[in-house]
C-alpha positions, -999 to 999 in steps of 0.1 A, spaced: 743 -587 331 744 -556 311 724 -523 322 695 -514 299 714 -481 288 742 -505 277 716 -527 261 697 -493 241 734 -481 231 740 -516 214 706 -511 198 716 -477 185 753 -494 169 731 -523 153 708 -494 135 740 -477 122 758 -514 108 725 -530 96 715 -506 68 751 -511 51 747 -547 48 712 -541 37 721 -514 10 749 -541 -2 715 -562 -10 700 -534 -27 733 -533 -51 717 -561 -69 687 -537 -84 690 -529 -119 711 -496 -126 685 -483 -145 655 -483 -119 649 -451 -101 665 -447 -67 649 -423 -40 658 -409 -5 626 -406 20 654 -391 45 664 -413 80 634 -438 77 641 -453 41 669 -441 15 692 -453 -14 664 -476 -27 635 -480 -51 613 -489 -24 623 -455 -8 601 -442 -35 565 -451 -21 555 -438 11 574 -446 38 555 -467 71 551 -437 90 534 -418 65 506 -442 66 509 -460 101 510 -433 126 509 -436 167 471 -437 172 471 -463 147 494 -485 172 478 -471 200 445 -483 186 459 -521 178 476 -526 208 453 -509 237 460 -531 264 497 -536 262 503 -516 294 469 -526 314 485 -522 351 463 -559 360 471 -582 333 501 -566 309 534 -584 315 556 -562 296 542 -529 308 559 -497 290 582 -517 271 570 -518 235 562 -486 218 552 -469 184 590 -454 180 603 -489 187 584 -503 157 593 -472 135 628 -473 143 635 -510 139 610 -508 102 637 -479 91 663 -509 89 640 -533 63 621 -505 45 645 -500 22 644 -537 17 607 -536 8 591 -541 45 559 -522 44 572 -502 13 564 -526 -16 531 -519 -42 504 -493 -37 496 -481 -5 470 -506 2 494 -534 1 517 -517 18 492 -512 51 481 -549 46 519 -559 49 519 -539 82 489 -554 94 497 -589 84 533 -585 103 516 -574 134 488 -594 131 512 -623 140 528 -600 165 495 -594 182 489 -636 179 523 -645 196 523 -619 223 485 -615 235 473 -622 270 436 -620 265 405 -643 259 371 -638 247 364 -631 287 384 -600 292 376 -563 276 384 -562 238 388 -601 237 425 -613 229 430 -586 198 430 -558 219 458 -575 241 487 -578 216 523 -570 230 511 -582 264 542 -600 266 581 -598 256 593 -632 268 580 -666 275 565 -670 312 565 -707 320 591 -725 295 583 -756 288 618 -766 280 652 -756 278 652 -754 241 689 -761 236 695 -782 206 729 -802 196 740 -774 171 779 -772 157 779 -731 143 758 -721 173 765 -747 206 747 -737 234 761 -712 258 762 -727 298 736 -711 319 718 -693 292 681 -699 282 669 -700 248 629 -698 257 606 -673 232 615 -635 236 608 -608 212 577 -593 192 574 -629 173 590 -650 197 625 -667 192 631 -699 203 664 -719 201 701 -713 204 707 -721 166 679 -691 162 694 -669 185 725 -674 171 718 -667 129 695 -638 139 721 -625 160 748 -626 134 725 -607 110 717 -582 133 755 -579 147 744 -589 182 755 -614 203 722 -631 211 738 -664 212 754 -656 247 727 -626 254 693 -638 244 680 -615 269 686 -584 249 654 -595 228 632 -591 264 654 -551 272 651 -537 241 621 -530 223 638 -517 192 662 -547 187 629 -568 198 612 -560 169 642 -560 143 645 -597 148 610 -602 142 614 -581 110 640 -601 98 623 -634 103 597 -618 83 619 -605 56 643 -637 55 642 -668 37 645 -702 62 666 -718 36 683 -708 -1 656 -708 -29 631 -708 -4 607 -673 -3 605 -654 31 572 -642 47 573 -607 26 579 -625 -5 547 -648 -3 527 -622 11 534 -591 -16 536 -614 -47 572 -613 -52 573 -653 -49 556 -678 -79 544 -710 -68 560 -741 -87 540 -773 -97 549 -791 -65 543 -757 -46 508 -760 -61 502 -798 -54 513 -795 -21 485 -761 -16 514 -735 -9 499 -707 -25 508 -668 -24 487 -650 5 485 -646 42 482 -684 48 521 -691 36 532 -670 56 522 -688 84 537 -719 70 569 -701 63 570 -685 101 558 -719 119 561 -746 94 541 -782 106 539 -767 138 507 -747 125 500 -755 90 489 -789 73 467 -794 102 432 -783 94 416 -752 112 436 -752 140 432 -729 172 468 -712 166 461 -709 124 428 -696 132 440 -670 162 468 -655 138 443 -649 107 419 -635 132 445 -609 141 453 -601 109 418 -592 101 412 -572 129 440 -549 122 428 -545 89 397 -534 101 414 -510 125 438 -498 98 410 -488 75 417 -514 50 388 -539 60 390 -577 63 372 -578 30 407 -571 13 423 -600 31 433 -614 2 432 -649 -17 446 -683 2 441 -668 41 452 -701 56 474 -731 54 451 -761 67 460 -782 41 500 -767 31 527 -789 34 557 -772 54 586 -753 32 606 -765 60 594 -797 80 605 -799 115 634 -821 124 620 -844 156 647 -827 178 640 -792 170 602 -791 174 585 -769 194 
């Protein structure tokens, strides 16, 4: 098992490698589009012409959104999550449009939407504790009591003996095949070492942002795309109630585990975190946008029975 220092060094190497891969994707942009350089946080992209995330989302706001994450009594990931890790991770994806798409309000809304998923998935609070569940996001960095092994037969990403693939990270990663594909994208061997996501907060945020920015399948949109307006639904999408907005982000991230089941608690909770964060960031929940829920949406990617989580 590698030391924390080794994992931190590994994450720093990832941060150097991934932007190069990201820039290859940006080469597809039209040659006549304006390209900007905003320093270490965002460079070589049209999206860097907008304000960078640290300009409109600062340390004090991160602290307001996650005030109980280091609580001495209840928090399970004390001193793990911090603002610096979030901004460092975002610098990998800002050139691709994360938090840098559209005007300032849309940029702030995307950060609130992404962190709304994070907060809902990592809270340890309920209505009985100080601040309610919304004050307790980033309480966890891994699943406390795994209900199963999360090992599925997969030719490309077979399970490694002795390794457990329970949920880890800011938007928890489950299953061997998900650790494998995210690890490939970030150039980190998560298939053999999924524990990296509970040892380095920057890497954990990067894995979550990669999930947000990446379609599950080719020709499908990413959560980023459906939220910022990059995606136009087909007739079939419309007939199956898949429309641009926050609701579709849940469809992409969780599929039929959450969506198409009516107004269930897990869906309502994620929406409430998003809206709470909009309020705290000064945007206001009245600007949440259309199509907030996915209660009637059919999944973009229906679950295979053996992969249900």
